[in-house]
BALOBA-1460 file (C-alpha; in Angstrom, 3 decimals):
// residues 98
<rec num="1" residu="m" x="78.737" y="81.144" z="99.088"/>
<rec num="2" residu="a" x="79.989" y="84.700" z="98.563"/>
<rec num="3" residu="n" x="77.418" y="87.492" z="98.383"/>
<rec num="4" residu="n" x="77.681" y="88.734" z="94.785"/>
<rec num="5" residu="d" x="76.656" y="92.349" z="95.473"/>
<rec num="6" residu="g" x="79.224" y="95.127" z="95.444"/>
<rec num="7" residu="l" x="82.769" y="95.104" z="94.164"/>
<rec num="8" residu="f" x="85.708" y="92.892" z="95.035"/>
<rec num="9" residu="k" x="89.263" y="94.138" z="95.366"/>
<rec num="10" residu="r" x="92.658" y="92.913" z="96.482"/>
<rec num="11" residu="n" x="93.783" y="93.439" z="100.041"/>
<rec num="12" residu="p" x="97.006" y="95.482" z="99.733"/>
<rec num="13" residu="d" x="98.404" y="93.516" z="102.710"/>
<rec num="14" residu="f" x="98.999" y="90.558" z="100.354"/>
<rec num="15" residu="i" x="101.916" y="90.326" z="97.922"/>
<rec num="16" residu="f" x="101.423" y="88.432" z="94.663"/>
<rec num="17" residu="r" x="104.486" y="86.802" z="93.072"/>
<rec num="18" residu="k" x="105.194" y="84.333" z="90.296"/>
<rec num="19" residu="v" x="107.957" y="81.959" z="91.370"/>
<rec num="20" residu="v" x="109.110" y="79.596" z="88.626"/>
<rec num="21" residu="e" x="105.868" y="77.789" z="87.645"/>
<rec num="22" residu="e" x="103.854" y="78.766" z="90.745"/>
<rec num="23" residu="t" x="101.900" y="81.851" z="91.657"/>
<rec num="24" residu="i" x="101.863" y="82.657" z="95.360"/>
<rec num="25" residu="l" x="100.186" y="85.087" z="97.741"/>
<rec num="26" residu="v" x="102.016" y="86.117" z="100.877"/>
<rec num="27" residu="p" x="100.419" y="88.231" z="103.609"/>
<rec num="28" residu="v" x="102.895" y="90.971" z="104.537"/>
<rec num="29" residu="h" x="101.475" y="91.414" z="108.037"/>
<rec num="30" residu="m" x="102.414" y="87.887" z="109.144"/>
<rec num="31" residu="d" x="105.764" y="86.239" z="109.799"/>
<rec num="32" residu="v" x="106.947" y="84.962" z="106.414"/>
<rec num="33" residu="a" x="108.660" y="82.076" z="108.207"/>
<rec num="34" residu="q" x="105.190" y="80.626" z="108.813"/>
<rec num="35" residu="m" x="104.838" y="78.455" z="105.705"/>
<rec num="36" residu="d" x="101.103" y="78.014" z="106.213"/>
<rec num="37" residu="c" x="100.750" y="81.740" z="105.494"/>
<rec num="38" residu="i" x="101.902" y="81.346" z="101.884"/>
<rec num="39" residu="y" x="99.098" y="80.513" z="99.484"/>
<rec num="40" residu="t" x="99.526" y="78.971" z="96.035"/>
<rec num="41" residu="l" x="97.059" y="79.999" z="93.336"/>
<rec num="42" residu="n" x="96.068" y="77.860" z="90.381"/>
<rec num="43" residu="e" x="96.021" y="79.333" z="86.879"/>
<rec num="44" residu="m" x="92.484" y="80.680" z="87.117"/>
<rec num="45" residu="g" x="93.035" y="81.992" z="90.645"/>
<rec num="46" residu="a" x="96.114" y="83.896" z="89.453"/>
<rec num="47" residu="f" x="94.113" y="85.239" z="86.484"/>
<rec num="48" residu="i" x="91.320" y="86.471" z="88.773"/>
<rec num="49" residu="w" x="93.828" y="88.005" z="91.204"/>
<rec num="50" residu="e" x="95.464" y="89.929" z="88.356"/>
<rec num="51" residu="k" x="92.062" y="91.217" z="87.219"/>
<rec num="52" residu="l" x="91.346" y="92.493" z="90.745"/>
<rec num="53" residu="e" x="94.020" y="95.168" z="90.306"/>
<rec num="54" residu="s" x="91.005" y="97.460" z="90.183"/>
<rec num="55" residu="p" x="87.703" y="96.671" z="91.944"/>
<rec num="56" residu="l" x="85.295" y="94.564" z="89.883"/>
<rec num="57" residu="s" x="81.845" y="93.100" z="90.437"/>
<rec num="58" residu="f" x="81.177" y="89.374" z="90.472"/>
<rec num="59" residu="y" x="79.615" y="89.592" z="87.022"/>
<rec num="60" residu="e" x="82.509" y="91.610" z="85.572"/>
<rec num="61" residu="l" x="84.883" y="88.939" z="86.873"/>
<rec num="62" residu="q" x="82.670" y="86.195" z="85.484"/>
<rec num="63" residu="n" x="82.688" y="87.881" z="82.055"/>
<rec num="64" residu="v" x="86.489" y="88.173" z="81.914"/>
<rec num="65" residu="i" x="86.754" y="84.477" z="82.829"/>
<rec num="66" residu="l" x="84.330" y="83.585" z="80.036"/>
<rec num="67" residu="e" x="86.336" y="85.704" z="77.571"/>
<rec num="68" residu="e" x="89.662" y="84.095" z="78.589"/>
<rec num="69" residu="y" x="88.727" y="80.455" z="79.217"/>
<rec num="70" residu="d" x="86.672" y="77.950" z="77.242"/>
<rec num="71" residu="v" x="84.289" y="77.144" z="80.112"/>
<rec num="72" residu="s" x="80.527" y="77.214" z="80.627"/>
<rec num="73" residu="v" x="78.813" y="79.980" z="82.574"/>
<rec num="74" residu="e" x="78.134" y="77.431" z="85.337"/>
<rec num="75" residu="e" x="81.809" y="76.431" z="85.564"/>
<rec num="76" residu="a" x="82.974" y="80.065" z="85.548"/>
<rec num="77" residu="n" x="80.416" y="80.859" z="88.253"/>
<rec num="78" residu="s" x="81.455" y="77.871" z="90.387"/>
<rec num="79" residu="d" x="85.197" y="78.543" z="90.067"/>
<rec num="80" residu="l" x="84.749" y="82.240" z="90.800"/>
<rec num="81" residu="q" x="82.511" y="81.536" z="93.817"/>
<rec num="82" residu="g" x="85.075" y="79.100" z="95.215"/>
<rec num="83" residu="f" x="87.923" y="81.551" z="94.717"/>
<rec num="84" residu="l" x="86.065" y="84.463" z="96.308"/>
<rec num="85" residu="v" x="84.858" y="82.448" z="99.300"/>
<rec num="86" residu="e" x="88.414" y="81.238" z="99.980"/>
<rec num="87" residu="m" x="90.080" y="84.623" z="99.419"/>
<rec num="88" residu="l" x="87.480" y="86.502" z="101.478"/>
<rec num="89" residu="g" x="88.000" y="83.965" z="104.274"/>
<rec num="90" residu="l" x="91.765" y="84.527" z="104.184"/>
<rec num="91" residu="g" x="91.330" y="88.290" z="104.003"/>
<rec num="92" residu="a" x="93.201" y="88.421" z="100.678"/>
<rec num="93" residu="v" x="90.159" y="89.881" z="98.898"/>
<rec num="94" residu="m" x="87.953" y="92.584" z="100.340"/>
<rec num="95" residu="k" x="84.442" y="93.629" z="99.448"/>
<rec num="96" residu="v" x="83.414" y="97.180" z="98.666"/>
<rec num="97" residu="v" x="79.670" y="97.510" z="99.268"/>
<rec num="98" residu="l" x="77.960" y="99.984" z="96.972"/>
């Protein structure tokens, strides 16, 4: 589970692109020929990534999800937690501690 304190922001070492119907993240510091280094985001993951253009707190992110999607607070919380844990693990999202 991600620690919800502080702000989350994109790692500038990752490029975000929409290719046809898919949204992908590619780390620029790795060999692009390594296909396991290209990450596909689902619709909500792409939405969250776009919102992280500027640093936001967990609760700010949760609120924008609730405004955009017809989901419960619990579902927004769960989806956001899962996204942040995965992206922090990959190094695609960084944490700014206040």
